[in-house]
Each structure stands twice: as structure tokens, then as C-alpha cells.
C-alpha positions, 0 to 999 in steps of 0.5 A: 496558523489559520483560523480553520486549523485553530478551530480544528485543534479546539475541536479535538481538545473537546474530544476524548484522547482516543476519539480525537486521535481517530479524527486526527488520523483521518482529517489532519493526517489524511490517512486512508480508512484502512490505515486509520483502522490499523493504527486504531486497532494497534492502540486498542491492543495496547490498551487491552494489555495495559488495562486488562479490566477494560478488555470487553469495552471500547477504547473510546469509553476509557477515560483520558486519565486511565489512558494517559497513566498507561503511556509510560516507558515501563508499561510500553516495554512490557507490552513489547515483551508481551508481543514477542511472547505471542510470537508476533513478527518483529515487523508487526511489533514495529507497526504497533509501536509506530501506531502507538508513537503516532498516538503519543505524538498526537497527545503531546501536540494536545498538551496532554502528554509531556513527551513521547515515551515510545521514542525511548523504546528499542525496537526489535530488528526486522529481517530484510525481506527482498521483494519477490517479482516476475521477470518479463520472460516469465510473464511473456506466455501470459501476455502472448496467450489469446484472450476472449472478447467478452467483457470479463476476459478483457477486463481481467487481462487489462487489470494484470497488464495495467498493474505490470505496466504502471506499478499501481497499488491494488487499492489505486487500481480498484479506485480508478475512475474513467476520468483518471485516464487521459489517452490523449496525453497518455497519462493516468492520474492516481490518488495514492497514500496520504491523498497524494496525486501523481501522474503515471505515463501510459505506453502506446501498447497499453493505451491501445488496450485501454481504448479497446476496453473502454469501448467494451465497458460502454457496451457492457454498462449500457443497462447498468446504474451509472458509475464512473468506476474504471473497473466493474465487477461481473455484476456491474458494481465498482471494483474493490481491493479483494476483487483485484486480488482475486483476478490477479491470482486467477489469471496468473495461476493458469500460467506455467512457469510462474511461481511464488505469490500471485498478487498485485504487489508482486506485479508492482515489484516486477514493474519497479525491478524491470525499470531499474534493470533497464536503466531507470534511475531511483528517483524516477522510479520513486515518483512513479511508484508514489513512495514518500522516501527514496529508502522505500525504493532502494529495496529494488536495487538488490535485483539490479545487483543480481543482474550485474553479477550475471553480466560480470560472469559472462562479460569479465575475462577473469570470470569466464570459465576456461 
């Protein structure tokens, strides 16, 4: 254990439970600001339940003693019941419990809590939600349709193409920099969840479209403030998550035959499903998607099984209709 880590631990111990937890998430665990906020909001929601008199105040203003007194099995079990009474989805309930467990785990490491009470809680079962996806055939009309040569049109087409060709998350696409693209090596460098870096290969057709886009971007941004953001808004500002969402929805809404959610995540699912259905192994897909565990990738195997059933119906002699 090095000196910087020891100083960091001492620094956290000097802070209140909740404030120290926020620093722990962003500095030690290196969670994104979005994930840290979700976890902080979940812990605050629990504290509002356990300490109703402090509903109007911030969690950072609650004393450590009050917070530690709430972190008991009975209180947490009551909190779970209250969430179920509010008709929260089991997935949301489990997210709150995960945030609370991380908080308790942090306090155990700080020596402020003897054990993690959340580990004793029985979590509600979640329904298996199979990922929705577009087939390559469904997207064919979109990719075959003509596109104008102005910057917004070319950019919008590339956003959809890039998401479907690489499986990038929307936040990863929004945060791309021009230096992350290496056309000579045909790779994209991506900083994903937990600040983990990975490299995604670029197929030749996508590399050609990126090259054309970069040339157009250079002309478009000549009189704009200098920025290395790969995707720019119509006003020349750096792209952001909601902007990527809007572009995908707008682009795919005009195409007949495409139903369901028109989101970047659906394109990510479509990418993974297409790889699996065309023979890619799960470990390779896991690496490209940036999943931390193989379990997260295995959800796509249901799509491969559906394709297997179709092949069986057409190829197996006992399955053919007389």
C-alpha cells in the first residue's frame, strides 16, 4: 500500500460519511459523474426514508451518527418494502440496494461500520428483459438511402453508421475526440465505463466514411472556436449524450419497417447480435463492447438461438412440413 493511497484514506476519514462517499466514488472507484450521481441520489432516497425529519436538508448535512444508526437490517428491509409499495420496478429497487451496499462497503473499509447489512437483504427478482435490436435487413433501406453533402446530414448518417458498426455507447460516441480515430491502423480508442480503455476495429467502408466526414468537418469548423470533439452540433459545440439520442431517433424515424425503440442502445444491441449470429465468439464480443463480465454479454445468445431455430426448421428433415 503506497503513501498516496494512505493519504487518500486519511483524507476520506476526515470527511463526513456521505461527502467522503462521493469522493470515494469519483476518485477511488473512478465512476463517471452520471453513475456517481445515480448512487448518491439512491443513498439520499434511503436517508429520506430512514430520517423523515431531514427530508428538506442535504445528506451531507446529516451527522455521521444519525446515518450509521439507520444502516441496520430492519431499516433497510423496511426501505425495500416502501419502494415496492411505491410500485418501483424490481430493477430500480436492486439499483438502490446496490448503491446502498456500495455505501455500506465504503463505511466498512473506513472502520465506521462493522459489516455490510445490505448483504443480508433478499433482493426482488427481476424479469429477464431481452434486448431489442434491428436486423441488418431492417436497416438496409436507411443505409442505402441517399444523403445530402452538407455537414449536419453527413454527421447524422455517420453517427448511426458508427454506432451500428462499432457498438459504442452513446456517451462514448459523444465524448469521442478526433485523436481517438486512427485511420492508418483502422482503430478507435475508447474510454468506457470505469475509465477503461479499449480499441475497436474499423472496417474499410466505415474508415472511408470517417475520412469523408473529417474533411467536411474541417471546412465546417474553420471559423469556429477550436475543439477536438469528433462530433459537433449545428452550432459547432461539442456533441453531448442527449444530442446523440435525438439524432438517432430523428434519423431512424423516417425509415419504414423500423419499429421499437430508436435509440443508440438499440443500435449497440443490433451490433452485438449481428456479430454473434455471424459466428463471433462471446469473449470477442465482450471485449469490443467493453463489458466487465461475460454475464453481461451472454444476454445476446437468445438472438442466436432464435436464428438456430429458424435454421433447424428449414434444414432438419424431421422439421420440414410435408
